[in-house]
N, C-alpha and C positions, 0 to 999 in steps of 0.2 A: 504495499499499500504506499509505504513511505516513498521508495524509488518511482513507482509509478506517477504519485503525485508531484515529484520533482521533476519528473521527464515531460508530463503533461502542461503544467503551470510553471515550472522554473523555481517554486516556493516549497517550502516543508510545510505540511499540513498542522503541524503543532511542533511546539518546542519543548513539551515535557510529556511523560508519560508516566502515568501512575499503575505500578503493576501489584496485583496481590497475589497471595499464594493460593494453593488448593484448598476448596473446600473439603473437608475430611469428614467422616462420621463420628458419632459422638465418642468412640473410643481412640481416634486418631489415625483409623486406617484409612486409606485410599478407598473411595467409593468404586464399586465394581458391580456390574449387573450379575456375574458369576457369583460374587460372594452375597449378593442380595442385601447389601446395605446401602443402597442408592436412596437418598432422599430427593424424591421429585419435588422441586419449588411449586409446581402448579398445584399439586396435591395439598402443600403446606399452606398456600394461599386460600385455597377453598376451605381448608379448615380452620385457619387460624387469623386469614385476612393479611392482605399485602403490607400494611404497615408493620405487623409483627414479624414477617419475613424480612422484609428490608432491615428491621433494626436488629433482629437476630444476626443477619449475614455481617453488619457493619460493626455491632458493639463489641469492644474489647480486640478488634481486628488490628494487625500491624503489617505496612507495606511489606510485600515480598516473603510473608511467612506465613505458613499454612494455619488454618482454623478448623477446628474442630466443632461440628454443630450437630445437634440432634433435636429430637421433639420436645425435649424438655426446655430448649432455648427459645422455641417457637411459642411454647406455651407460656413461660416467662415474660415474653414481649406482648403476648395478647393480655396478659394480666396489666402490663403496663398501658396498653391501649383502654382498658376498661378503667383504670385509675384515673387518667387523663380526662376520660369523659364524666367521670363521676365527680372529680375535682371541679370540673368546669359547670356542673349542673348544681354543685353547691354554691360556686360563686354567683351564678345567675340568680339564684334565688335569693340572694341578699341585695337587698334594695335600697338600703341606706347610703348612697354615693355621696350624699352632703354631709356625712358624718365628719365630725373634728377630727385632726391628726390625733393619734393615740402614741403612748410611749415606745411602742415597737416600731413604729413607722421608719424612722430614720435608719435605724440597723438593717432593716430588711431592704431598703431602697440601695442603701450603700452595697450589700451583699449581692443583690441582682445586678447591680451595675459592675461588680467585678466579674461576675459570672459571665455576662455578656462579654467582656472584654476578653476573659479567659478563653472563652469558647471561640471568638474570632480569631485570637492567635493561634489556638490549636489547628482550626480549619485552615489558616493560611500556611502554615507549616506542614501541611497535609497529614495531620495526626488525626485523621478521621474517626477511628476507633476510639482513641482516647477522648475526642471531643463529645462522641456518642455516650460514652460511659460516665463521663463527667455529669453531662445533662440529665441523664438517667438517674443518678445518684441524687442530684441536687433536686430534681423534680419529686423523687419518691420521699426522700428521707429529710429534706429541708422544708420543701413547700407543703407536701401533703402532712408530714408529721409534726412539723413545727409551726408553718405559718398559718394553716388552717386551724391547728389548735389554739394558736395565739388569738386568733379571730373570734373563735368560740368564747374565749376566756375575757373578750373585749379590751386586749392588748395591742389589736392590730385593726387599723381601720379598713374597711370595705374597699374604700378607693385603693388603698395600698395593695391589698390583696389582689383587687381586680387588674391593677397594673403589673404586678408581679407575674400574674398568670398569664396575662397577654405577651410579656415578655418572654416567658418560658415556651409559650406556643410557637412564637417566632423561632426560637432557639432550636426547638425539637422539629420545626417544619422539613428542613431538609431531608431528615431522617423518615419521618412518619407523616407525609403529606396529607393523607386523606381525613385521618381523625382530627389532626390540628386544624385543618380547614374548616372541617365541620363545628368543632368547638368555638373556632374564631367568629363564625358567623352566628352562633348560638350567644356567644359573650358581647359582640359589637353590632352584629348585623349590618355592618358597613362593607367597605370595599373588601377585596380578596385578600386573604393573608399574603399571598405569593407576591402581591403587588405592595405591599407594605414596606417601609423603611427598615433595613435591619438595625437591630438595637446597638447602641455604642455605649 
């Protein structure tokens, strides 16, 4: 392809190539029809959803190094999809957007600004698997476990909670475009998430 493009146009079609390793079975063995350990991605998409499959293949991956993946990985990412949906439903049901700032707001705003910066840096450096893992952990363990609980205890305002979720949806969007777009529409009902400005 490279040689043909240069021959036909006189220009290289790309300047960088991102190589990933083989996708292996859950035991680290090469997938083979004769071994019967092939994971058909179309079957996994039908069972767990496209977002779960995308995220399972990307999370914790390293360029050029093989990645083991099994059904439990797809299940875990389907659970993340459900968690995103449930968190969005909780935030949408909170209607007090004009509530005053609360003690926890400043620290949360500072942390999610740092998360956006860290994620952007990781993506620019092509550390895609690390970026996905970082966002996964921050969404699940920080936003759902801490921020939502702080909101329930009136330590975090609805406005801050909503802004944090919007930013997390933007950061998750490259990895899980379908659920994040649906949740974005539920949350804001405005323009498409894919057209929004990347958080800085």
